[in-house]
Biopython code that builds the backbone (N, CA, C, O; Angstrom):
import numpy as np
from Bio.PDB.StructureBuilder import StructureBuilder

atoms = [
    (1, "MET", "N", (6.941, -4.995, -22.493)),
    (1, "MET", "CA", (7.294, -5.286, -21.115)),
    (1, "MET", "C", (8.144, -4.154, -20.533)),
    (1, "MET", "O", (7.977, -3.775, -19.374)),
    (2, "LYS", "N", (9.053, -3.624, -21.344)),
    (2, "LYS", "CA", (9.916, -2.534, -20.897)),
    (2, "LYS", "C", (9.078, -1.295, -20.567)),
    (2, "LYS", "O", (9.350, -0.586, -19.598)),
    (3, "PHE", "N", (8.051, -1.048, -21.395)),
    (3, "PHE", "CA", (7.164, 0.089, -21.163)),
    (3, "PHE", "C", (6.435, -0.055, -19.830)),
    (3, "PHE", "O", (6.313, 0.913, -19.079)),
    (4, "ALA", "N", (5.953, -1.258, -19.536)),
    (4, "ALA", "CA", (5.207, -1.498, -18.298)),
    (4, "ALA", "C", (6.082, -1.248, -17.077)),
    (4, "ALA", "O", (5.627, -0.656, -16.098)),
    (5, "ILE", "N", (7.300, -1.683, -17.127)),
    (5, "ILE", "CA", (8.216, -1.488, -15.996)),
    (5, "ILE", "C", (8.532, -0.004, -15.818)),
    (5, "ILE", "O", (8.540, 0.501, -14.695)),
    (6, "THR", "N", (8.792, 0.687, -16.915)),
    (6, "THR", "CA", (9.064, 2.125, -16.860)),
    (6, "THR", "C", (7.853, 2.869, -16.297)),
    (6, "THR", "O", (7.993, 3.753, -15.452)),
    (7, "TYR", "N", (6.670, 2.503, -16.775)),
    (7, "TYR", "CA", (5.438, 3.119, -16.279)),
    (7, "TYR", "C", (5.292, 2.927, -14.774)),
    (7, "TYR", "O", (5.005, 3.879, -14.050)),
    (8, "LEU", "N", (5.489, 1.697, -14.304)),
    (8, "LEU", "CA", (5.333, 1.420, -12.879)),
    (8, "LEU", "C", (6.358, 2.174, -12.035)),
    (8, "LEU", "O", (6.042, 2.617, -10.931)),
    (9, "ILE", "N", (7.559, 2.321, -12.536)),
    (9, "ILE", "CA", (8.571, 3.088, -11.807)),
    (9, "ILE", "C", (8.145, 4.546, -11.684)),
    (9, "ILE", "O", (8.218, 5.130, -10.603)),
    (10, "ILE", "N", (7.701, 5.130, -12.786)),
    (10, "ILE", "CA", (7.302, 6.543, -12.781)),
    (10, "ILE", "C", (6.079, 6.764, -11.897)),
    (10, "ILE", "O", (6.057, 7.704, -11.102)),
    (11, "ILE", "N", (5.067, 5.920, -12.021)),
    (11, "ILE", "CA", (3.844, 6.113, -11.232)),
    (11, "ILE", "C", (4.105, 5.890, -9.748)),
    (11, "ILE", "O", (3.474, 6.535, -8.911)),
    (12, "ASN", "N", (5.018, 4.993, -9.407)),
    (12, "ASN", "CA", (5.355, 4.786, -7.997)),
    (12, "ASN", "C", (6.130, 5.966, -7.429)),
    (12, "ASN", "O", (5.964, 6.307, -6.257)),
    (13, "ILE", "N", (6.965, 6.585, -8.233)),
    (13, "ILE", "CA", (7.671, 7.795, -7.784)),
    (13, "ILE", "C", (6.664, 8.909, -7.523)),
    (13, "ILE", "O", (6.739, 9.592, -6.502)),
    (14, "LEU", "N", (5.713, 9.094, -8.452)),
    (14, "LEU", "CA", (4.693, 10.129, -8.272)),
    (14, "LEU", "C", (3.814, 9.844, -7.051)),
    (14, "LEU", "O", (3.508, 10.759, -6.288)),
    (15, "ALA", "N", (3.410, 8.601, -6.862)),
    (15, "ALA", "CA", (2.593, 8.237, -5.705)),
    (15, "ALA", "C", (3.368, 8.468, -4.405)),
    (15, "ALA", "O", (2.797, 8.917, -3.411)),
    (16, "SER", "N", (4.655, 8.162, -4.414)),
    (16, "SER", "CA", (5.493, 8.383, -3.225)),
    (16, "SER", "C", (5.569, 9.857, -2.875)),
    (16, "SER", "O", (5.481, 10.233, -1.707)),
    (17, "ILE", "N", (5.733, 10.684, -3.886)),
    (17, "ILE", "CA", (5.800, 12.130, -3.657)),
    (17, "ILE", "C", (4.492, 12.628, -3.047)),
    (17, "ILE", "O", (4.506, 13.370, -2.065)),
    (18, "LEU", "N", (3.365, 12.221, -3.627)),
    (18, "LEU", "CA", (2.074, 12.642, -3.096)),
    (18, "LEU", "C", (1.869, 12.165, -1.662)),
    (18, "LEU", "O", (1.388, 12.916, -0.813)),
    (19, "PHE", "N", (2.229, 10.936, -1.402)),
    (19, "PHE", "CA", (2.063, 10.371, -0.070)),
    (19, "PHE", "C", (2.919, 11.117, 0.950)),
    (19, "PHE", "O", (2.452, 11.416, 2.049)),
    (20, "CYS", "N", (4.149, 11.416, 0.601)),
    (20, "CYS", "CA", (5.046, 12.154, 1.504)),
    (20, "CYS", "C", (4.577, 13.596, 1.698)),
    (20, "CYS", "O", (4.682, 14.138, 2.798)),
    (21, "VAL", "N", (4.063, 14.215, 0.642)),
    (21, "VAL", "CA", (3.528, 15.575, 0.761)),
    (21, "VAL", "C", (2.329, 15.571, 1.698)),
    (21, "VAL", "O", (2.189, 16.466, 2.532)),
    (22, "ASP", "N", (1.463, 14.569, 1.566)),
    (22, "ASP", "CA", (0.307, 14.478, 2.455)),
    (22, "ASP", "C", (0.745, 14.299, 3.905)),
    (22, "ASP", "O", (0.162, 14.904, 4.804)),
    (23, "LYS", "N", (1.744, 13.494, 4.138)),
    (23, "LYS", "CA", (2.270, 13.303, 5.496)),
    (23, "LYS", "C", (2.810, 14.617, 6.052)),
    (23, "LYS", "O", (2.557, 14.969, 7.203)),
    (24, "ARG", "N", (3.547, 15.324, 5.227)),
    (24, "ARG", "CA", (4.116, 16.604, 5.673)),
    (24, "ARG", "C", (3.016, 17.608, 5.997)),
    (24, "ARG", "O", (3.082, 18.315, 7.002)),
    (25, "ARG", "N", (2.008, 17.660, 5.133)),
    (25, "ARG", "CA", (0.889, 18.574, 5.380)),
    (25, "ARG", "C", (0.132, 18.180, 6.649)),
    (25, "ARG", "O", (-0.355, 19.044, 7.378)),
    (26, "ALA", "N", (0.034, 16.885, 6.909)),
    (26, "ALA", "CA", (-0.668, 16.419, 8.109)),
    (26, "ALA", "C", (0.054, 16.878, 9.370)),
    (26, "ALA", "O", (-0.587, 17.280, 10.341)),
    (27, "THR", "N", (1.375, 16.821, 9.361)),
    (27, "THR", "CA", (2.133, 17.219, 10.543)),
    (27, "THR", "C", (2.113, 18.732, 10.751)),
    (27, "THR", "O", (2.321, 19.212, 11.865)),
    (28, "LYS", "N", (1.861, 19.489, 9.667)),
    (28, "LYS", "CA", (1.837, 20.954, 9.774)),
    (28, "LYS", "C", (0.416, 21.509, 9.814)),
    (28, "LYS", "O", (0.214, 22.721, 9.736)),
    (29, "ASN", "N", (-0.571, 20.611, 9.937)),
    (29, "ASN", "CA", (-1.982, 21.007, 9.984)),
    (29, "ASN", "C", (-2.386, 21.869, 8.795)),
    (29, "ASN", "O", (-3.124, 22.842, 8.948)),
    (30, "LYS", "N", (-1.903, 21.510, 7.618)),
    (30, "LYS", "CA", (-2.270, 22.218, 6.392)),
    (30, "LYS", "C", (-3.283, 21.395, 5.612)),
    (30, "LYS", "O", (-3.627, 20.276, 5.993)),
    (31, "ARG", "N", (-3.749, 21.968, 4.521)),
    (31, "ARG", "CA", (-4.734, 21.281, 3.680)),
    (31, "ARG", "C", (-4.136, 20.004, 3.114)),
    (31, "ARG", "O", (-3.039, 20.010, 2.554)),
    (32, "ARG", "N", (-4.882, 18.894, 3.269)),
    (32, "ARG", "CA", (-4.397, 17.574, 2.903)),
    (32, "ARG", "C", (-4.769, 17.205, 1.472)),
    (32, "ARG", "O", (-5.645, 17.816, 0.859)),
    (33, "ILE", "N", (-4.087, 16.198, 0.963)),
    (33, "ILE", "CA", (-4.439, 15.604, -0.327)),
    (33, "ILE", "C", (-5.582, 14.629, -0.060)),
    (33, "ILE", "O", (-5.466, 13.787, 0.830)),
    (34, "PRO", "N", (-6.678, 14.719, -0.804)),
    (34, "PRO", "CA", (-7.817, 13.821, -0.554)),
    (34, "PRO", "C", (-7.426, 12.349, -0.704)),
    (34, "PRO", "O", (-6.618, 11.989, -1.560)),
    (35, "GLU", "N", (-8.017, 11.513, 0.146)),
    (35, "GLU", "CA", (-7.727, 10.085, 0.079)),
    (35, "GLU", "C", (-8.096, 9.504, -1.281)),
    (35, "GLU", "O", (-7.458, 8.563, -1.752)),
    (36, "SER", "N", (-9.119, 10.061, -1.908)),
    (36, "SER", "CA", (-9.523, 9.560, -3.228)),
    (36, "SER", "C", (-8.404, 9.739, -4.250)),
    (36, "SER", "O", (-8.227, 8.890, -5.124)),
    (37, "ILE", "N", (-7.657, 10.815, -4.153)),
    (37, "ILE", "CA", (-6.519, 11.050, -5.060)),
    (37, "ILE", "C", (-5.402, 10.061, -4.747)),
    (37, "ILE", "O", (-4.798, 9.496, -5.659)),
    (38, "LEU", "N", (-5.126, 9.851, -3.464)),
    (38, "LEU", "CA", (-4.093, 8.897, -3.077)),
    (38, "LEU", "C", (-4.466, 7.496, -3.558)),
    (38, "LEU", "O", (-3.617, 6.776, -4.083)),
    (39, "HIS", "N", (-5.726, 7.106, -3.384)),
    (39, "HIS", "CA", (-6.168, 5.791, -3.844)),
    (39, "HIS", "C", (-6.140, 5.687, -5.369)),
    (39, "HIS", "O", (-5.851, 4.622, -5.915)),
    (40, "LEU", "N", (-6.435, 6.772, -6.044)),
    (40, "LEU", "CA", (-6.364, 6.761, -7.512)),
    (40, "LEU", "C", (-4.943, 6.452, -7.977)),
    (40, "LEU", "O", (-4.746, 5.650, -8.890)),
    (41, "PHE", "N", (-3.961, 7.084, -7.354)),
    (41, "PHE", "CA", (-2.571, 6.813, -7.712)),
    (41, "PHE", "C", (-2.160, 5.393, -7.347)),
    (41, "PHE", "O", (-1.334, 4.789, -8.031)),
    (42, "GLU", "N", (-2.727, 4.862, -6.284)),
    (42, "GLU", "CA", (-2.487, 3.452, -5.949)),
    (42, "GLU", "C", (-3.079, 2.551, -7.023)),
    (42, "GLU", "O", (-2.442, 1.597, -7.470)),
    (43, "LEU", "N", (-4.303, 2.863, -7.431)),
    (43, "LEU", "CA", (-5.012, 2.035, -8.396)),
    (43, "LEU", "C", (-4.316, 1.990, -9.752)),
    (43, "LEU", "O", (-4.331, 0.957, -10.420)),
    (44, "VAL", "N", (-3.710, 3.092, -10.162)),
    (44, "VAL", "CA", (-3.043, 3.126, -11.464)),
    (44, "VAL", "C", (-1.612, 2.606, -11.403)),
    (44, "VAL", "O", (-0.882, 2.669, -12.393)),
    (45, "GLY", "N", (-1.206, 2.088, -10.230)),
    (45, "GLY", "CA", (0.084, 1.421, -10.166)),
    (45, "GLY", "C", (1.016, 1.852, -9.061)),
    (45, "GLY", "O", (2.063, 1.233, -8.869)),
    (46, "GLY", "N", (0.675, 2.887, -8.334)),
    (46, "GLY", "CA", (1.577, 3.384, -7.301)),
    (46, "GLY", "C", (1.447, 2.678, -5.964)),
    (46, "GLY", "O", (2.022, 3.121, -4.970)),
    (47, "ILE", "N", (0.713, 1.607, -5.930)),
    (47, "ILE", "CA", (0.439, 0.905, -4.681)),
    (47, "ILE", "C", (1.689, 0.327, -4.028)),
    (47, "ILE", "O", (1.768, 0.247, -2.802)),
    (48, "PHE", "N", (2.648, -0.069, -4.824)),
    (48, "PHE", "CA", (3.830, -0.755, -4.275)),
    (48, "PHE", "C", (4.654, 0.180, -3.388)),
    (48, "PHE", "O", (5.124, -0.234, -2.328)),
    (49, "SER", "N", (4.829, 1.407, -3.800)),
    (49, "SER", "CA", (5.583, 2.349, -2.970)),
    (49, "SER", "C", (4.743, 2.843, -1.794)),
    (49, "SER", "O", (5.274, 3.081, -0.709)),
    (50, "VAL", "N", (3.444, 2.996, -2.005)),
    (50, "VAL", "CA", (2.580, 3.497, -0.936)),
    (50, "VAL", "C", (2.501, 2.501, 0.222)),
    (50, "VAL", "O", (2.562, 2.900, 1.385)),
    (51, "ILE", "N", (2.366, 1.219, -0.084)),
    (51, "ILE", "CA", (2.327, 0.207, 0.976)),
    (51, "ILE", "C", (3.621, 0.243, 1.791)),
    (51, "ILE", "O", (3.595, 0.167, 3.020)),
    (52, "PHE", "N", (4.740, 0.360, 1.100)),
    (52, "PHE", "CA", (6.042, 0.448, 1.762)),
    (52, "PHE", "C", (6.113, 1.700, 2.648)),
    (52, "PHE", "O", (6.507, 1.627, 3.813)),
    (53, "LEU", "N", (5.727, 2.840, 2.081)),
    (53, "LEU", "CA", (5.813, 4.105, 2.821)),
    (53, "LEU", "C", (4.827, 4.181, 3.974)),
    (53, "LEU", "O", (5.085, 4.854, 4.972)),
    (54, "MET", "N", (3.707, 3.499, 3.843)),
    (54, "MET", "CA", (2.693, 3.520, 4.889)),
    (54, "MET", "C", (3.293, 3.128, 6.246)),
    (54, "MET", "O", (2.902, 3.656, 7.287)),
    (55, "PHE", "N", (4.233, 2.210, 6.215)),
    (55, "PHE", "CA", (4.824, 1.735, 7.466)),
    (55, "PHE", "C", (6.184, 2.389, 7.757)),
    (55, "PHE", "O", (6.583, 2.491, 8.918)),
    (56, "ILE", "N", (6.884, 2.823, 6.731)),
    (56, "ILE", "CA", (8.185, 3.478, 6.930)),
    (56, "ILE", "C", (8.009, 4.873, 7.527)),
    (56, "ILE", "O", (8.673, 5.217, 8.504)),
    (57, "ILE", "N", (7.116, 5.676, 6.943)),
    (57, "ILE", "CA", (6.932, 7.032, 7.461)),
    (57, "ILE", "C", (5.727, 7.129, 8.396)),
    (57, "ILE", "O", (5.375, 8.217, 8.852)),
    (58, "ARG", "N", (5.097, 5.988, 8.678)),
    (58, "ARG", "CA", (3.958, 5.898, 9.598)),
    (58, "ARG", "C", (2.849, 6.876, 9.240)),
    (58, "ARG", "O", (2.439, 7.715, 10.042)),
    (59, "HIS", "N", (2.381, 6.736, 8.010)),
    (59, "HIS", "CA", (1.300, 7.595, 7.539)),
    (59, "HIS", "C", (0.158, 6.720, 7.054)),
    (59, "HIS", "O", (0.358, 5.819, 6.240)),
    (60, "LYS", "N", (-1.013, 6.982, 7.544)),
    (60, "LYS", "CA", (-2.239, 6.263, 7.184)),
    (60, "LYS", "C", (-2.218, 4.802, 7.619)),
    (60, "LYS", "O", (-3.075, 4.032, 7.185)),
    (61, "ASN", "N", (-1.284, 4.399, 8.448)),
    (61, "ASN", "CA", (-1.217, 2.991, 8.839)),
    (61, "ASN", "C", (-2.134, 2.668, 10.021)),
    (61, "ASN", "O", (-2.307, 1.495, 10.350)),
    (62, "GLN", "N", (-2.712, 3.655, 10.651)),
    (62, "GLN", "CA", (-3.656, 3.420, 11.743)),
    (62, "GLN", "C", (-5.106, 3.483, 11.274)),
    (62, "GLN", "O", (-6.009, 3.039, 11.982)),
    (63, "LYS", "N", (-5.325, 4.026, 10.099)),
    (63, "LYS", "CA", (-6.678, 4.176, 9.576)),
    (63, "LYS", "C", (-7.080, 2.906, 8.836)),
    (63, "LYS", "O", (-6.622, 2.656, 7.721)),
    (64, "MET", "N", (-7.945, 2.101, 9.469)),
    (64, "MET", "CA", (-8.305, 0.789, 8.927)),
    (64, "MET", "C", (-8.991, 0.868, 7.565)),
    (64, "MET", "O", (-8.734, 0.035, 6.697)),
    (65, "SER", "N", (-9.850, 1.847, 7.370)),
    (65, "SER", "CA", (-10.552, 1.932, 6.091)),
    (65, "SER", "C", (-9.568, 2.213, 4.953)),
    (65, "SER", "O", (-9.706, 1.669, 3.858)),
    (66, "TYR", "N", (-8.585, 3.057, 5.216)),
    (66, "TYR", "CA", (-7.581, 3.352, 4.194)),
    (66, "TYR", "C", (-6.727, 2.110, 3.911)),
    (66, "TYR", "O", (-6.461, 1.779, 2.756)),
    (67, "LYS", "N", (-6.304, 1.433, 4.977)),
    (67, "LYS", "CA", (-5.491, 0.228, 4.806)),
    (67, "LYS", "C", (-6.250, -0.857, 4.056)),
    (67, "LYS", "O", (-5.676, -1.536, 3.204)),
    (68, "LEU", "N", (-7.519, -1.027, 4.359)),
    (68, "LEU", "CA", (-8.318, -2.055, 3.702)),
    (68, "LEU", "C", (-8.388, -1.812, 2.196)),
    (68, "LEU", "O", (-8.159, -2.725, 1.402)),
    (69, "ILE", "N", (-8.701, -0.592, 1.815)),
    (69, "ILE", "CA", (-8.776, -0.264, 0.390)),
    (69, "ILE", "C", (-7.415, -0.450, -0.262)),
    (69, "ILE", "O", (-7.327, -0.981, -1.369)),
    (70, "SER", "N", (-6.364, -0.023, 0.403)),
    (70, "SER", "CA", (-5.015, -0.155, -0.152)),
    (70, "SER", "C", (-4.618, -1.617, -0.344)),
    (70, "SER", "O", (-4.020, -1.970, -1.360)),
    (71, "PHE", "N", (-4.946, -2.456, 0.619)),
    (71, "PHE", "CA", (-4.584, -3.865, 0.484)),
    (71, "PHE", "C", (-5.432, -4.589, -0.558)),
    (71, "PHE", "O", (-4.960, -5.540, -1.181)),
    (72, "VAL", "N", (-6.668, -4.156, -0.757)),
    (72, "VAL", "CA", (-7.486, -4.707, -1.854)),
    (72, "VAL", "C", (-6.865, -4.327, -3.196)),
    (72, "VAL", "O", (-6.775, -5.156, -4.101)),
    (73, "ILE", "N", (-6.441, -3.079, -3.319)),
    (73, "ILE", "CA", (-5.782, -2.635, -4.549)),
    (73, "ILE", "C", (-4.492, -3.425, -4.767)),
    (73, "ILE", "O", (-4.196, -3.831, -5.891)),
    (74, "LEU", "N", (-3.726, -3.644, -3.704)),
    (74, "LEU", "CA", (-2.495, -4.437, -3.810)),
    (74, "LEU", "C", (-2.805, -5.850, -4.284)),
    (74, "LEU", "O", (-2.117, -6.377, -5.158)),
    (75, "ALA", "N", (-3.835, -6.467, -3.713)),
    (75, "ALA", "CA", (-4.216, -7.825, -4.109)),
    (75, "ALA", "C", (-4.614, -7.874, -5.587)),
    (75, "ALA", "O", (-4.268, -8.818, -6.297)),
    (76, "LEU", "N", (-5.331, -6.868, -6.038)),
    (76, "LEU", "CA", (-5.710, -6.810, -7.458)),
    (76, "LEU", "C", (-4.486, -6.695, -8.353)),
    (76, "LEU", "O", (-4.391, -7.372, -9.377)),
    (77, "TRP", "N", (-3.555, -5.843, -7.966)),
    (77, "TRP", "CA", (-2.332, -5.685, -8.757)),
    (77, "TRP", "C", (-1.524, -6.977, -8.799)),
    (77, "TRP", "O", (-1.016, -7.358, -9.854)),
    (78, "ILE", "N", (-1.403, -7.642, -7.672)),
    (78, "ILE", "CA", (-0.667, -8.910, -7.647)),
    (78, "ILE", "C", (-1.358, -9.930, -8.543)),
    (78, "ILE", "O", (-0.696, -10.651, -9.290)),
    (79, "PHE", "N", (-2.682, -9.993, -8.472)),
    (79, "PHE", "CA", (-3.436, -10.907, -9.328)),
    (79, "PHE", "C", (-3.168, -10.617, -10.803)),
    (79, "PHE", "O", (-2.870, -11.533, -11.569)),
    (80, "PHE", "N", (-3.271, -9.357, -11.202)),
    (80, "PHE", "CA", (-3.066, -8.999, -12.611)),
    (80, "PHE", "C", (-1.631, -9.250, -13.069)),
    (80, "PHE", "O", (-1.408, -9.633, -14.218)),
    (81, "ILE", "N", (-0.675, -9.041, -12.201)),
    (81, "ILE", "CA", (0.723, -9.310, -12.555)),
    (81, "ILE", "C", (0.938, -10.801, -12.744)),
    (81, "ILE", "O", (1.600, -11.220, -13.693)),
    (82, "VAL", "N", (0.384, -11.603, -11.846)),
    (82, "VAL", "CA", (0.510, -13.062, -11.979)),
    (82, "VAL", "C", (-0.144, -13.537, -13.276)),
    (82, "VAL", "O", (0.424, -14.361, -13.993)),
    (83, "VAL", "N", (-1.320, -13.027, -13.574)),
    (83, "VAL", "CA", (-2.005, -13.411, -14.822)),
    (83, "VAL", "C", (-1.190, -12.976, -16.034)),
    (83, "VAL", "O", (-1.059, -13.735, -16.995)),
    (84, "ALA", "N", (-0.645, -11.770, -16.000)),
    (84, "ALA", "CA", (0.155, -11.290, -17.125)),
    (84, "ALA", "C", (1.406, -12.127, -17.330)),
    (84, "ALA", "O", (1.755, -12.451, -18.465)),
    (85, "ILE", "N", (2.078, -12.479, -16.256)),
    (85, "ILE", "CA", (3.290, -13.312, -16.351)),
    (85, "ILE", "C", (2.919, -14.691, -16.856)),
    (85, "ILE", "O", (3.611, -15.246, -17.710)),
    (86, "TYR", "N", (1.834, -15.253, -16.339)),
    (86, "TYR", "CA", (1.387, -16.574, -16.777)),
    (86, "TYR", "C", (1.073, -16.586, -18.274)),
    (86, "TYR", "O", (1.446, -17.522, -18.982)),
    (87, "ASN", "N", (0.392, -15.554, -18.748)),
    (87, "ASN", "CA", (0.042, -15.481, -20.173)),
    (87, "ASN", "C", (1.243, -15.154, -21.052)),
    (87, "ASN", "O", (1.267, -15.513, -22.229)),
    (88, "TYR", "N", (2.228, -14.482, -20.491)),
    (88, "TYR", "CA", (3.424, -14.116, -21.262)),
    (88, "TYR", "C", (4.304, -15.341, -21.527)),
    (88, "TYR", "O", (4.894, -15.471, -22.600)),
    (89, "TYR", "N", (4.384, -16.223, -20.553)),
    (89, "TYR", "CA", (5.233, -17.389, -20.685)),
    (89, "TYR", "C", (4.378, -18.557, -21.017)),
    (89, "TYR", "O", (4.884, -19.667, -21.178)),
]
sb = StructureBuilder()
sb.init_structure("model")
sb.init_model(0)
sb.init_chain("A")
sb.init_seg("    ")
for serial, (resi, resn, name, xyz) in enumerate(atoms, 1):
    if name == "N":
        sb.init_residue(resn, " ", resi, " ")
    sb.init_atom(name, np.array(xyz, "f"), 0.0, 1.0, " ", f" {name:<3s}", serial, name[0])
structure = sb.get_structure()
């Protein structure tokens, strides 16, 4: 359990960095980080920080296709966490 929490903290920090870098590049009209990479980091656990940052730094929150995929990933993570907690106790 300790490993899982440590993993999620680290992956969320990395996802946050990528998301903020993409936002910065967007404002400077530089080469962006592909959405597939951002979604990959969400899928492996960085979704919690990305959802938060999406509205705090106002990045990707107007793009419906991106939001839809992100919220599906969030729903999957919540489902798996609930199942894991249920099976643990």
